[in-house]
Residue, then its C-alpha position, 0 to 999 in steps of 0.5 A: m562505532s560498534f556494529d553488533y547485530d544478530l541480523f543485517v537485512i539488505g533491502a526494506g521492501s515487503g520481504g526485508s521489512a517482514t523478516a526484520k520485524q519477525v527477527a526483532s520480535y524474538g529479541k534479536r538486534v536487527a539492522t536494515s539498509e535500503q537504497e531507496t524508499i522503505g516499502g520497496t517497489c510493490l508498496n511505492r511504485g508497483c502493485i498497490p499504486k497500480k491497483f488503485i489507479v485501475y480501481a479509480a479508472d473502473f469506478a469512473l466508467q461504472n459511474q458513467v453507466a450507472s444510470n442504465y441500471g437505475w442509479d442516479k448521479m446524486w446517489v453516487e455523489l452521496l456515496i462518495g461523500r460518505a466514503l471521503s468523510n470517513 
């Protein structure tokens, strides 16, 4: 078995994946290793999931107070229906 690579990247998180992709675009042979899931902490457990949960919680709160600003619940349900159908 031959391991003939120009670059071996340890970790396939945001930085490792971007590095491997960039180097491969120059025609170099790249190998990547990852102990857990590809994408790293930020993509799978950190930044992105946290932002989604915070947004969803804030959306629920804004939906509760929307009637104070003249929005009725049917309008909000219509917007959600449109968003989910796209």
